MOPAC internal coordinates of N, CA, C and O (Angstrom, degrees):
PM7 1SCF
backbone

  N    0.0000 0     0.00 0     0.00 0    0    0    0
  C    1.4541 1     0.00 0     0.00 0    1    0    0
  C    1.5258 1   108.42 1     0.00 0    2    1    0
  O    1.2310 1   120.50 1   -51.89 1    3    2    1
  N    1.3090 1   116.64 1   128.11 1    3    2    1
  C    1.4616 1   120.15 1   178.22 1    5    3    2
  C    1.5088 1   109.89 1   -94.90 1    6    5    3
  O    1.2310 1   121.54 1   -35.16 1    7    6    5
  N    1.3076 1   114.65 1   144.84 1    7    6    5
  C    1.4630 1   121.14 1   180.00 1    9    7    6
  C    1.5158 1   108.87 1   -91.35 1   10    9    7
  O    1.2310 1   119.44 1   -46.77 1   11   10    9
  N    1.3508 1   118.67 1   133.23 1   11   10    9
  C    1.4614 1   119.53 1   178.24 1   13   11   10
  C    1.5318 1   110.22 1   -63.57 1   14   13   11
  O    1.2310 1   121.53 1   -37.37 1   15   14   13
  N    1.3196 1   114.69 1   142.63 1   15   14   13
  C    1.4528 1   120.99 1   179.64 1   17   15   14
  C    1.5149 1   108.86 1  -101.83 1   18   17   15
  O    1.2310 1   120.79 1   -48.64 1   19   18   17
  N    1.3256 1   116.09 1   131.36 1   19   18   17
  C    1.4576 1   119.49 1   178.93 1   21   19   18
  C    1.5185 1   109.60 1   -72.20 1   22   21   19
  O    1.2310 1   120.62 1   -19.57 1   23   22   21
  N    1.3232 1   116.42 1   160.43 1   23   22   21
  C    1.4627 1   121.24 1   178.04 1   25   23   22
  C    1.5173 1   110.98 1   -60.18 1   26   25   23
  O    1.2310 1   120.59 1   137.82 1   27   26   25
  N    1.3444 1   116.48 1   -42.18 1   27   26   25
  C    1.4597 1   120.41 1  -178.73 1   29   27   26
  C    1.5223 1   110.54 1   -62.79 1   30   29   27
  O    1.2310 1   120.41 1   137.36 1   31   30   29
  N    1.3260 1   116.82 1   -42.64 1   31   30   29
  C    1.4555 1   120.14 1  -179.85 1   33   31   30
  C    1.5128 1   110.61 1   -66.38 1   34   33   31
  O    1.2310 1   119.88 1   135.03 1   35   34   33
  N    1.3317 1   117.83 1   -44.97 1   35   34   33
  C    1.4566 1   119.68 1  -179.07 1   37   35   34
  C    1.5279 1   110.98 1   -67.79 1   38   37   35
  O    1.2310 1   119.74 1   144.78 1   39   38   37
  N    1.3324 1   118.10 1   -35.22 1   39   38   37
  C    1.4625 1   121.03 1   177.35 1   41   39   38
  C    1.5208 1   110.82 1   -65.93 1   42   41   39
  O    1.2310 1   121.08 1   138.39 1   43   42   41
  N    1.3334 1   115.55 1   -41.61 1   43   42   41
  C    1.4596 1   119.29 1   178.97 1   45   43   42
  C    1.5170 1   110.55 1   -65.21 1   46   45   43
  O    1.2310 1   120.33 1   136.67 1   47   46   45
  N    1.3261 1   116.98 1   -43.33 1   47   46   45
  C    1.4667 1   119.83 1   178.78 1   49   47   46
  C    1.5225 1   110.72 1   -62.60 1   50   49   47
  O    1.2310 1   120.21 1   138.12 1   51   50   49
  N    1.3247 1   117.20 1   -41.88 1   51   50   49
  C    1.4567 1   120.44 1   179.70 1   53   51   50
  C    1.5189 1   111.14 1   -64.51 1   54   53   51
  O    1.2310 1   120.56 1   139.38 1   55   54   53
  N    1.3189 1   116.54 1   -40.62 1   55   54   53
  C    1.4601 1   119.99 1   179.04 1   57   55   54
  C    1.5166 1   110.76 1   -66.18 1   58   57   55
  O    1.2310 1   120.29 1   139.11 1   59   58   57
  N    1.3145 1   117.05 1   -40.89 1   59   58   57
  C    1.4610 1   120.31 1   179.44 1   61   59   58
  C    1.5183 1   111.50 1   -68.42 1   62   61   59
  O    1.2310 1   120.48 1   147.36 1   63   62   61
  N    1.3219 1   116.70 1   -32.64 1   63   62   61
  C    1.4586 1   120.61 1   178.81 1   65   63   62
  C    1.5248 1   112.11 1   -80.97 1   66   65   63
  O    1.2310 1   120.31 1   171.87 1   67   66   65
  N    1.3382 1   117.02 1    -8.13 1   67   66   65
  C    1.4540 1   120.37 1   179.79 1   69   67   66
  C    1.5184 1   113.71 1    79.32 1   70   69   67
  O    1.2310 1   119.85 1  -164.52 1   71   70   69
  N    1.3237 1   117.89 1    15.48 1   71   70   69
  C    1.4595 1   120.66 1  -178.84 1   73   71   70
  C    1.5149 1   112.54 1   -87.75 1   74   73   71
  O    1.2310 1   120.17 1   176.55 1   75   74   73
  N    1.3150 1   117.28 1    -3.45 1   75   74   73
  C    1.4522 1   121.85 1  -177.63 1   77   75   74
  C    1.5161 1   107.68 1  -117.13 1   78   77   75
  O    1.2310 1   119.99 1   -23.55 1   79   78   77
  N    1.3376 1   117.62 1   156.45 1   79   78   77
  C    1.4564 1   121.52 1  -179.93 1   81   79   78
  C    1.5134 1   112.27 1   -56.44 1   82   81   79
  O    1.2310 1   120.53 1   -22.26 1   83   82   81
  N    1.3181 1   116.59 1   157.74 1   83   82   81
  C    1.4592 1   121.29 1  -179.18 1   85   83   82
  C    1.5111 1   110.78 1    94.69 1   86   85   83
  O    1.2310 1   121.27 1    -8.54 1   87   86   85
  N    1.2933 1   115.17 1   171.46 1   87   86   85
  C    1.4523 1   120.87 1  -178.56 1   89   87   86
  C    1.5235 1   110.17 1   -77.13 1   90   89   87
  O    1.2310 1   121.22 1   -47.51 1   91   90   89
  N    1.3219 1   115.27 1   132.49 1   91   90   89
  C    1.4542 1   120.28 1   176.56 1   93   91   90
  C    1.5172 1   109.16 1   -82.52 1   94   93   91
  O    1.2310 1   120.81 1   -25.60 1   95   94   93
  N    1.3141 1   116.05 1   154.40 1   95   94   93
  C    1.4527 1   119.80 1   173.90 1   97   95   94
  C    1.5189 1   107.06 1   -70.27 1   98   97   95
  O    1.2310 1   121.04 1   -53.57 1   99   98   97
  N    1.3103 1   115.62 1   126.43 1   99   98   97
  C    1.4583 1   119.98 1  -176.83 1  101   99   98
  C    1.5106 1   108.51 1  -135.13 1  102  101   99
  O    1.2310 1   120.56 1   -88.59 1  103  102  101
  N    1.3272 1   116.54 1    91.41 1  103  102  101
  C    1.4502 1   121.41 1  -179.37 1  105  103  102
  C    1.5197 1   109.62 1   -91.45 1  106  105  103
  O    1.2310 1   121.22 1   -41.82 1  107  106  105
  N    1.3021 1   115.27 1   138.18 1  107  106  105
  C    1.4507 1   122.51 1   174.99 1  109  107  106
  C    1.5224 1   107.58 1  -117.83 1  110  109  107
  O    1.2310 1   119.50 1   -37.13 1  111  110  109
  N    1.3209 1   118.56 1   142.87 1  111  110  109
  C    1.4696 1   120.01 1  -179.50 1  113  111  110
  C    1.5255 1   113.05 1   -55.76 1  114  113  111
  O    1.2310 1   120.13 1   145.17 1  115  114  113
  N    1.3143 1   117.35 1   -34.83 1  115  114  113
  C    1.4581 1   120.88 1  -177.19 1  117  115  114
  C    1.5256 1   113.06 1   -73.35 1  118  117  115
  O    1.2310 1   119.98 1   156.40 1  119  118  117
  N    1.3279 1   117.65 1   -23.60 1  119  118  117
  C    1.4705 1   120.56 1  -174.59 1  121  119  118
  C    1.5287 1   113.11 1  -122.32 1  122  121  119
  O    1.2310 1   120.06 1  -162.38 1  123  122  121
  N    1.3168 1   117.50 1    17.62 1  123  122  121
  C    1.4631 1   119.52 1  -173.96 1  125  123  122
  C    1.5336 1   111.72 1   -61.17 1  126  125  123
  O    1.2310 1   119.54 1   143.03 1  127  126  125
  N    1.3216 1   118.47 1   -36.97 1  127  126  125
  C    1.4737 1   119.97 1   179.57 1  129  127  126
  C    1.5219 1   110.55 1   -63.20 1  130  129  127
  O    1.2310 1   120.21 1   135.23 1  131  130  129
  N    1.3263 1   117.19 1   -44.77 1  131  130  129
  C    1.4649 1   120.86 1   179.52 1  133  131  130
  C    1.5286 1   111.29 1   -67.78 1  134  133  131
  O    1.2310 1   120.68 1   141.64 1  135  134  133
  N    1.3410 1   116.31 1   -38.36 1  135  134  133
  C    1.4663 1   119.94 1   179.49 1  137  135  134
  C    1.5280 1   110.98 1   -64.46 1  138  137  135
  O    1.2310 1   120.70 1   135.56 1  139  138  137
  N    1.3306 1   116.27 1   -44.44 1  139  138  137
  C    1.4684 1   119.69 1   178.01 1  141  139  138
  C    1.5215 1   111.03 1   -66.35 1  142  141  139
  O    1.2310 1   120.28 1   140.03 1  143  142  141
  N    1.3298 1   117.06 1   -39.97 1  143  142  141
  C    1.4650 1   120.64 1   178.29 1  145  143  142
  C    1.5245 1   109.92 1   -61.01 1  146  145  143
  O    1.2310 1   120.13 1   138.29 1  147  146  145
  N    1.3259 1   117.36 1   -41.71 1  147  146  145
  C    1.4675 1   121.11 1   179.78 1  149  147  146
  C    1.5240 1   110.79 1   -60.34 1  150  149  147
  O    1.2310 1   120.33 1   134.91 1  151  150  149
  N    1.3203 1   116.98 1   -45.09 1  151  150  149
  C    1.4640 1   120.61 1  -178.86 1  153  151  150
  C    1.5344 1   110.68 1   -68.50 1  154  153  151
  O    1.2310 1   120.37 1   131.33 1  155  154  153
  N    1.3249 1   116.91 1   -48.67 1  155  154  153
  C    1.4602 1   120.18 1  -177.35 1  157  155  154
  C    1.5256 1   112.25 1   -65.63 1  158  157  155
  O    1.2310 1   120.39 1   136.49 1  159  158  157
  N    1.3201 1   116.87 1   -43.51 1  159  158  157
  C    1.4670 1   119.41 1   178.54 1  161  159  158
  C    1.5241 1   110.68 1   -68.07 1  162  161  159
  O    1.2310 1   120.07 1   145.68 1  163  162  161
  N    1.3221 1   117.47 1   -34.32 1  163  162  161
  C    1.4657 1   120.45 1   175.01 1  165  163  162
  C    1.5163 1   111.74 1   -62.42 1  166  165  163
  O    1.2310 1   120.62 1   137.83 1  167  166  165
  N    1.3358 1   116.43 1   -42.17 1  167  166  165
  C    1.4697 1   120.26 1   176.84 1  169  167  166
  C    1.5183 1   111.29 1   -65.35 1  170  169  167
  O    1.2310 1   120.71 1   138.84 1  171  170  169
  N    1.3297 1   116.25 1   -41.16 1  171  170  169
  C    1.4634 1   119.81 1   178.94 1  173  171  170
  C    1.5240 1   110.62 1   -63.21 1  174  173  171
  O    1.2310 1   119.92 1   138.63 1  175  174  173
  N    1.3218 1   117.75 1   -41.37 1  175  174  173
  C    1.4671 1   121.10 1   179.10 1  177  175  174
  C    1.5251 1   110.27 1   -65.76 1  178  177  175
  O    1.2310 1   120.41 1   140.79 1  179  178  177
  N    1.3194 1   116.81 1   -39.21 1  179  178  177
  C    1.4559 1   121.42 1   178.13 1  181  179  178
  C    1.5305 1   110.69 1   -61.75 1  182  181  179
  O    1.2310 1   120.12 1   134.01 1  183  182  181
  N    1.3205 1   117.38 1   -45.99 1  183  182  181
  C    1.4662 1   121.61 1   178.46 1  185  183  182
  C    1.5260 1   109.92 1   -64.45 1  186  185  183
  O    1.2310 1   120.08 1   139.68 1  187  186  185
  N    1.3353 1   117.46 1   -40.32 1  187  186  185
  C    1.4659 1   120.57 1   178.22 1  189  187  186
  C    1.5268 1   110.63 1   -60.67 1  190  189  187
  O    1.2310 1   120.45 1   138.67 1  191  190  189
  N    1.3192 1   116.75 1   -41.33 1  191  190  189
  C    1.4620 1   120.24 1   178.37 1  193  191  190
  C    1.5254 1   111.34 1   -65.22 1  194  193  191
  O    1.2310 1   120.20 1   140.71 1  195  194  193
  N    1.3298 1   117.22 1   -39.29 1  195  194  193
  C    1.4675 1   120.27 1   176.44 1  197  195  194
  C    1.5197 1   110.85 1   -62.47 1  198  197  195
  O    1.2310 1   120.68 1   137.75 1  199  198  197
  N    1.3265 1   116.31 1   -42.25 1  199  198  197
  C    1.4681 1   120.46 1   178.10 1  201  199  198
  C    1.5259 1   110.65 1   -63.36 1  202  201  199
  O    1.2310 1   120.53 1   141.84 1  203  202  201
  N    1.3124 1   116.59 1   -38.16 1  203  202  201
  C    1.4645 1   120.90 1   178.71 1  205  203  202
  C    1.5279 1   110.71 1   -64.19 1  206  205  203
  O    1.2310 1   120.64 1   136.21 1  207  206  205
  N    1.3290 1   116.38 1   -43.79 1  207  206  205
  C    1.4660 1   119.69 1   177.92 1  209  207  206
  C    1.5250 1   111.53 1   -62.54 1  210  209  207
  O    1.2310 1   120.66 1   139.48 1  211  210  209
  N    1.3266 1   116.34 1   -40.52 1  211  210  209
  C    1.4615 1   120.15 1   178.05 1  213  211  210
  C    1.5289 1   110.58 1   -64.19 1  214  213  211
  O    1.2310 1   120.45 1   139.00 1  215  214  213
  N    1.3227 1   116.74 1   -41.00 1  215  214  213
  C    1.4696 1   120.40 1   179.05 1  217  215  214
  C    1.5290 1   110.26 1   -63.11 1  218  217  215
  O    1.2310 1   120.20 1   139.04 1  219  218  217
  N    1.3290 1   117.22 1   -40.96 1  219  218  217
  C    1.4631 1   120.85 1   178.61 1  221  219  218
  C    1.5267 1   109.99 1   -62.69 1  222  221  219
  O    1.2310 1   120.44 1   135.86 1  223  222  221
  N    1.3311 1   116.77 1   -44.14 1  223  222  221
  C    1.4722 1   119.97 1   178.06 1  225  223  222
  C    1.5266 1   111.53 1   -59.43 1  226  225  223
  O    1.2310 1   121.30 1   137.49 1  227  226  225
  N    1.3307 1   115.12 1   -42.51 1  227  226  225
  C    1.4698 1   119.09 1  -179.48 1  229  227  226
  C    1.5227 1   111.48 1   -67.77 1  230  229  227
  O    1.2310 1   120.03 1   143.10 1  231  230  229
  N    1.3417 1   117.55 1   -36.90 1  231  230  229
  C    1.4693 1   120.32 1   177.55 1  233  231  230
  C    1.5207 1   110.04 1   -66.20 1  234  233  231
  O    1.2310 1   120.65 1   135.58 1  235  234  233
  N    1.3342 1   116.36 1   -44.42 1  235  234  233
  C    1.4633 1   120.10 1   179.74 1  237  235  234
  C    1.5219 1   111.55 1   -64.30 1  238  237  235
  O    1.2310 1   120.35 1   148.00 1  239  238  237
  N    1.3233 1   116.93 1   -32.00 1  239  238  237
  C    1.4617 1   121.23 1   179.03 1  241  239  238
  C    1.5279 1   111.83 1   -80.61 1  242  241  239
  O    1.2310 1   120.50 1   169.46 1  243  242  241
  N    1.3319 1   116.66 1   -10.54 1  243  242  241
  C    1.4538 1   120.55 1   178.90 1  245  243  242
  C    1.5171 1   114.06 1    76.58 1  246  245  243
  O    1.2310 1   120.07 1  -156.62 1  247  246  245
  N    1.3365 1   117.47 1    23.38 1  247  246  245
  C    1.4640 1   119.65 1  -177.58 1  249  247  246
  C    1.5282 1   112.99 1   -94.11 1  250  249  247
  O    1.2310 1   120.22 1  -178.66 1  251  250  249
  N    1.3271 1   117.19 1     1.34 1  251  250  249
  C    1.4661 1   121.00 1   177.09 1  253  251  250
  C    1.5247 1   109.62 1  -112.53 1  254  253  251
  O    1.2310 1   120.74 1   -41.24 1  255  254  253
  N    1.3061 1   116.19 1   138.76 1  255  254  253
  C    1.4647 1   120.26 1   173.97 1  257  255  254
  C    1.5262 1   108.28 1   -75.19 1  258  257  255
  O    1.2310 1   119.79 1   -17.35 1  259  258  257
  N    1.3205 1   118.01 1   162.65 1  259  258  257
  C    1.4715 1   119.78 1   177.08 1  261  259  258
  C    1.5394 1   112.37 1   -56.07 1  262  261  259
  O    1.2310 1   120.11 1   142.10 1  263  262  261
  N    1.3315 1   117.39 1   -37.90 1  263  262  261
  C    1.4681 1   120.21 1   177.69 1  265  263  262
  C    1.5296 1   111.40 1   -65.45 1  266  265  263
  O    1.2310 1   120.66 1   138.43 1  267  266  265
  N    1.3241 1   116.34 1   -41.57 1  267  266  265
  C    1.4680 1   120.45 1   178.20 1  269  267  266
  C    1.5246 1   110.56 1   -65.29 1  270  269  267
  O    1.2310 1   120.32 1   139.22 1  271  270  269
  N    1.3256 1   116.99 1   -40.78 1  271  270  269
  C    1.4693 1   120.34 1   177.73 1  273  271  270
  C    1.5207 1   110.59 1   -59.24 1  274  273  271
  O    1.2310 1   120.78 1   135.47 1  275  274  273
  N    1.3251 1   116.12 1   -44.53 1  275  274  273
  C    1.4684 1   121.08 1   179.46 1  277  275  274
  C    1.5233 1   110.94 1   -62.38 1  278  277  275
  O    1.2310 1   120.69 1   134.18 1  279  278  277
  N    1.3283 1   116.28 1   -45.82 1  279  278  277
  C    1.4693 1   121.03 1  -178.35 1  281  279  278
  C    1.5260 1   111.27 1   -65.15 1  282  281  279
  O    1.2310 1   120.06 1   136.03 1  283  282  281
  N    1.3223 1   117.48 1   -43.97 1  283  282  281
  C    1.4662 1   121.24 1   179.40 1  285  283  282
  C    1.5297 1   110.23 1   -64.72 1  286  285  283
  O    1.2310 1   120.51 1   136.18 1  287  286  285
  N    1.3287 1   116.63 1   -43.82 1  287  286  285
  C    1.4591 1   120.07 1   179.41 1  289  287  286
  C    1.5172 1   111.93 1   -61.29 1  290  289  287
  O    1.2310 1   120.35 1   135.14 1  291  290  289
  N    1.3104 1   116.94 1   -44.86 1  291  290  289
  C    1.4628 1   121.56 1   179.08 1  293  291  290
  C    1.5238 1   111.16 1   -64.22 1  294  293  291
  O    1.2310 1   120.60 1   137.50 1  295  294  293
  N    1.3209 1   116.47 1   -42.50 1  295  294  293
  C    1.4666 1   120.98 1   179.14 1  297  295  294
  C    1.5235 1   111.13 1   -61.75 1  298  297  295
  O    1.2310 1   120.29 1   135.23 1  299  298  297
  N    1.3293 1   117.04 1   -44.77 1  299  298  297
  C    1.4646 1   120.34 1  -179.83 1  301  299  298
  C    1.5312 1   111.73 1   -66.74 1  302  301  299
  O    1.2310 1   120.23 1   142.64 1  303  302  301
  N    1.3228 1   117.17 1   -37.36 1  303  302  301
  C    1.4710 1   119.96 1   177.41 1  305  303  302
  C    1.5239 1   110.32 1   -64.96 1  306  305  303
  O    1.2310 1   120.47 1   136.42 1  307  306  305
  N    1.3241 1   116.72 1   -43.58 1  307  306  305
  C    1.4676 1   119.85 1   179.57 1  309  307  306
  C    1.5255 1   111.28 1   -66.89 1  310  309  307
  O    1.2310 1   120.11 1   143.34 1  311  310  309
  N    1.3202 1   117.39 1   -36.66 1  311  310  309
  C    1.4649 1   120.68 1   177.30 1  313  311  310
  C    1.5275 1   110.13 1   -63.47 1  314  313  311
  O    1.2310 1   120.64 1   137.30 1  315  314  313
  N    1.3284 1   116.37 1   -42.70 1  315  314  313
  C    1.4645 1   120.08 1   178.32 1  317  315  314
  C    1.5275 1   110.87 1   -62.34 1  318  317  315
  O    1.2310 1   120.52 1   136.18 1  319  318  317
  N    1.3140 1   116.61 1   -43.82 1  319  318  317
  C    1.4654 1   120.84 1   178.46 1  321  319  318
  C    1.5257 1   111.31 1   -61.96 1  322  321  319
  O    1.2310 1   120.34 1   136.88 1  323  322  321
  N    1.3260 1   116.96 1   -43.12 1  323  322  321
  C    1.4646 1   120.83 1  -179.08 1  325  323  322
  C    1.5245 1   111.02 1   -64.17 1  326  325  323
  O    1.2310 1   120.34 1   138.54 1  327  326  325
  N    1.3277 1   116.96 1   -41.46 1  327  326  325
  C    1.4687 1   121.00 1   178.71 1  329  327  326
  C    1.5266 1   109.45 1   -64.28 1  330  329  327
  O    1.2310 1   120.17 1   135.92 1  331  330  329
  N    1.3255 1   117.29 1   -44.08 1  331  330  329
  C    1.4698 1   120.55 1   178.92 1  333  331  330
  C    1.5224 1   111.84 1   -63.47 1  334  333  331
  O    1.2310 1   120.04 1   139.87 1  335  334  333
  N    1.3348 1   117.53 1   -40.13 1  335  334  333
  C    1.4661 1   120.92 1   178.35 1  337  335  334
  C    1.5278 1   111.04 1   -62.58 1  338  337  335
  O    1.2310 1   120.90 1   135.67 1  339  338  337
  N    1.3228 1   115.88 1   -44.33 1  339  338  337
  C    1.4621 1   119.04 1   178.97 1  341  339  338
  C    1.5254 1   111.05 1   -65.56 1  342  341  339
  O    1.2310 1   120.49 1   140.99 1  343  342  341
  N    1.3276 1   116.67 1   -39.01 1  343  342  341
  C    1.4635 1   120.05 1   178.27 1  345  343  342
  C    1.5305 1   110.18 1   -61.50 1  346  345  343
  O    1.2310 1   120.42 1   134.96 1  347  346  345
  N    1.3377 1   116.79 1   -45.04 1  347  346  345
  C    1.4707 1   120.15 1   178.53 1  349  347  346
  C    1.5255 1   111.43 1   -61.29 1  350  349  347
  O    1.2310 1   120.19 1   144.56 1  351  350  349
  N    1.3294 1   117.25 1   -35.44 1  351  350  349
  C    1.4630 1   121.08 1   179.57 1  353  351  350
  C    1.5313 1   110.91 1   -61.79 1  354  353  351
  O    1.2310 1   120.35 1   152.07 1  355  354  353
  N    1.3312 1   116.93 1   -27.93 1  355  354  353
  C    1.4607 1   121.37 1   178.03 1  357  355  354
  C    1.5294 1   111.96 1   -99.96 1  358  357  355
  O    1.2310 1   120.60 1  -171.34 1  359  358  357
  N    1.3239 1   116.45 1     8.66 1  359  358  357
  C    1.4590 1   120.13 1  -179.87 1  361  359  358
  C    1.5136 1   113.81 1    72.30 1  362  361  359
  O    1.2310 1   120.52 1  -151.83 1  363  362  361
  N    1.3246 1   116.61 1    28.17 1  363  362  361
  C    1.4617 1   121.89 1  -178.02 1  365  363  362
  C    1.5212 1   110.37 1  -106.26 1  366  365  363
  O    1.2310 1   120.58 1   -37.28 1  367  366  365
  N    1.3180 1   116.50 1   142.72 1  367  366  365
  C    1.4559 1   122.40 1   174.89 1  369  367  366
  C    1.5183 1   109.94 1  -105.98 1  370  369  367
  O    1.2310 1   120.21 1    -4.00 1  371  370  369
  N    1.3358 1   117.21 1   176.00 1  371  370  369
  C    1.4724 1   120.68 1  -179.61 1  373  371  370
  C    1.5279 1   113.45 1   -55.15 1  374  373  371
  O    1.2310 1   119.91 1   141.10 1  375  374  373
  N    1.3213 1   117.78 1   -38.90 1  375  374  373
  C    1.4683 1   120.30 1  -179.09 1  377  375  374
  C    1.5297 1   111.53 1   -65.78 1  378  377  375
  O    1.2310 1   120.19 1   152.11 1  379  378  377
  N    1.3309 1   117.23 1   -27.89 1  379  378  377
  C    1.4682 1   121.09 1   179.40 1  381  379  378
  C    1.5197 1   111.89 1   -70.28 1  382  381  379
  O    1.2310 1   120.11 1   160.88 1  383  382  381
  N    1.3248 1   117.39 1   -19.12 1  383  382  381
  C    1.4649 1   121.25 1  -178.41 1  385  383  382
  C    1.5245 1   112.32 1   -90.62 1  386  385  383
  O    1.2310 1   120.27 1   179.20 1  387  386  385
  N    1.3121 1   117.08 1    -0.80 1  387  386  385
  C    1.4552 1   121.27 1   179.10 1  389  387  386
  C    1.5294 1   109.83 1   -71.59 1  390  389  387
  O    1.2310 1   120.60 1   -51.18 1  391  390  389
  N    1.3239 1   116.46 1   128.82 1  391  390  389
  C    1.4586 1   122.13 1  -179.97 1  393  391  390
  C    1.5130 1   109.40 1  -107.75 1  394  393  391
  O    1.2310 1   120.62 1   -40.32 1  395  394  393
  N    1.3302 1   116.42 1   139.68 1  395  394  393
  C    1.4528 1   121.62 1   176.78 1  397  395  394
  C    1.5287 1   108.08 1   -88.58 1  398  397  395
  O    1.2310 1   120.89 1   -66.05 1  399  398  397
  N    1.3382 1   115.90 1   113.95 1  399  398  397
  C    1.4535 1   121.79 1  -179.22 1  401  399  398
  C    1.5207 1   112.47 1   -98.54 1  402  401  399
  O    1.2310 1   120.99 1  -155.89 1  403  402  401
  N    1.3092 1   115.71 1    24.11 1  403  402  401
  C    1.4665 1   120.51 1   178.11 1  405  403  402
  C    1.5181 1   111.01 1    66.46 1  406  405  403
  O    1.2310 1   120.33 1    53.82 1  407  406  405
  N    1.3457 1   116.98 1  -126.18 1  407  406  405
  C    1.4645 1   120.33 1  -176.86 1  409  407  406
  C    1.5313 1   113.92 1   -64.00 1  410  409  407
  O    1.2310 1   119.99 1   163.08 1  411  410  409
  N    1.3213 1   117.62 1   -16.92 1  411  410  409
  C    1.4636 1   121.05 1   179.33 1  413  411  410
  C    1.5233 1   112.00 1   -81.91 1  414  413  411
  O    1.2310 1   120.10 1   165.84 1  415  414  413
  N    1.3075 1   117.42 1   -14.16 1  415  414  413
  C    1.4623 1   121.49 1  -179.85 1  417  415  414
  C    1.5138 1   111.70 1    99.84 1  418  417  415
  O    1.2310 1   121.34 1    19.24 1  419  418  417
  N    1.3319 1   115.05 1  -160.76 1  419  418  417
  C    1.4584 1   121.48 1  -177.86 1  421  419  418
  C    1.5298 1   109.86 1  -108.06 1  422  421  419
  O    1.2310 1   121.49 1   -27.64 1  423  422  421
  N    1.3246 1   114.76 1   152.36 1  423  422  421
  C    1.4625 1   120.07 1   175.14 1  425  423  422
  C    1.5031 1   108.49 1   -87.97 1  426  425  423
  O    1.2310 1   120.40 1    -7.85 1  427  426  425
  N    1.2956 1   116.84 1   172.15 1  427  426  425
  C    1.4657 1   127.24 1   177.10 1  429  427  426
  C    1.5116 1   111.30 1    58.32 1  430  429  427
  O    1.2310 1   120.10 1   180.00 1  431  430  429

Protein backbone atom coordinates (compact mmCIF):
# COMPACT_ATOMS: atom_id res chain seq x y z
CA UNK A 1 0.00 0.00 0.00
CA UNK A 2 1.43 3.37 -0.97
CA UNK A 3 0.94 6.41 1.19
CA UNK A 4 -0.38 9.55 -0.55
CA UNK A 5 2.17 12.33 -0.74
CA UNK A 6 1.09 15.85 0.11
CA UNK A 7 1.81 18.69 -2.30
CA UNK A 8 4.17 20.30 0.21
CA UNK A 9 6.14 17.09 0.63
CA UNK A 10 6.36 16.42 -3.09
CA UNK A 11 7.34 20.06 -3.77
CA UNK A 12 10.05 19.89 -1.14
CA UNK A 13 11.37 16.61 -2.53
CA UNK A 14 11.38 18.03 -6.05
CA UNK A 15 13.20 21.14 -4.93
CA UNK A 16 15.78 19.11 -3.04
CA UNK A 17 16.27 16.84 -6.03
CA UNK A 18 16.72 19.86 -8.29
CA UNK A 19 13.78 18.93 -10.51
CA UNK A 20 12.01 22.22 -9.89
CA UNK A 21 13.03 25.75 -10.90
CA UNK A 22 15.38 27.68 -8.64
CA UNK A 23 18.56 26.67 -6.94
CA UNK A 24 18.58 23.24 -5.35
CA UNK A 25 20.06 22.70 -1.93
CA UNK A 26 23.54 21.41 -2.58
CA UNK A 27 25.51 20.60 0.55
CA UNK A 28 29.10 19.48 0.34
CA UNK A 29 30.92 17.90 3.29
CA UNK A 30 33.69 20.49 3.05
CA UNK A 31 31.32 23.49 3.19
CA UNK A 32 28.40 22.25 5.26
CA UNK A 33 29.02 24.77 8.07
CA UNK A 34 28.99 27.69 5.63
CA UNK A 35 25.97 26.29 3.76
CA UNK A 36 23.97 25.92 6.98
CA UNK A 37 25.09 29.36 8.16
CA UNK A 38 23.89 30.87 4.86
CA UNK A 39 20.45 29.31 5.22
CA UNK A 40 20.03 30.05 8.93
CA UNK A 41 21.33 33.61 8.71
CA UNK A 42 19.14 34.18 5.64
CA UNK A 43 16.10 33.05 7.63
CA UNK A 44 17.09 35.24 10.55
CA UNK A 45 17.47 38.26 8.25
CA UNK A 46 14.09 37.51 6.68
CA UNK A 47 12.40 37.39 10.10
CA UNK A 48 14.21 40.60 11.12
CA UNK A 49 12.85 42.33 8.03
CA UNK A 50 9.33 41.11 8.82
CA UNK A 51 9.67 42.47 12.36
CA UNK A 52 10.88 45.78 10.95
CA UNK A 53 7.85 46.03 8.65
CA UNK A 54 5.54 45.25 11.56
CA UNK A 55 7.24 47.93 13.68
CA UNK A 56 6.79 50.48 10.88
CA UNK A 57 3.09 49.59 10.61
CA UNK A 58 2.67 50.00 14.36
CA UNK A 59 4.49 53.37 14.34
CA UNK A 60 2.35 54.62 11.45
CA UNK A 61 -0.77 53.46 13.29
CA UNK A 62 0.37 55.29 16.41
CA UNK A 63 0.23 52.21 18.64
CA UNK A 64 3.79 52.60 19.96
CA UNK A 65 4.89 55.15 22.52
CA UNK A 66 8.02 57.18 21.75
CA UNK A 67 9.95 55.01 24.25
CA UNK A 68 8.71 51.82 22.57
CA UNK A 69 9.64 53.20 19.14
CA UNK A 70 13.16 53.92 20.39
CA UNK A 71 13.52 50.47 21.97
CA UNK A 72 12.19 48.63 18.90
CA UNK A 73 14.41 50.66 16.57
CA UNK A 74 17.51 50.00 18.66
CA UNK A 75 16.69 46.30 18.94
CA UNK A 76 16.23 45.94 15.18
CA UNK A 77 19.47 47.81 14.46
CA UNK A 78 21.39 45.58 16.87
CA UNK A 79 19.80 42.46 15.38
CA UNK A 80 20.87 43.57 11.91
CA UNK A 81 24.42 44.21 13.12
CA UNK A 82 24.59 40.82 14.85
CA UNK A 83 23.38 39.00 11.72
CA UNK A 84 25.93 40.87 9.58
CA UNK A 85 28.74 40.07 12.03
CA UNK A 86 27.89 36.39 11.99
CA UNK A 87 27.65 36.41 8.20
CA UNK A 88 31.12 37.99 7.96
CA UNK A 89 32.47 35.32 10.32
CA UNK A 90 31.45 32.74 7.70
CA UNK A 91 32.68 34.84 4.79
CA UNK A 92 29.15 35.70 3.68
CA UNK A 93 27.92 39.02 2.32
CA UNK A 94 24.38 40.45 2.21
CA UNK A 95 23.69 38.89 -1.20
CA UNK A 96 24.56 35.44 0.21
CA UNK A 97 21.69 35.76 2.70
CA UNK A 98 19.09 36.19 -0.03
CA UNK A 99 16.60 33.31 -0.05
CA UNK A 100 14.62 32.20 -3.09
CA UNK A 101 10.97 31.98 -2.05
CA UNK A 102 9.81 30.66 -5.40
CA UNK A 103 6.78 32.55 -6.72
CA UNK A 104 7.11 35.12 -3.91
CA UNK A 105 10.54 36.20 -5.14
CA UNK A 106 13.79 36.63 -3.26
CA UNK A 107 14.44 38.08 0.17
CA UNK A 108 16.97 40.80 0.99
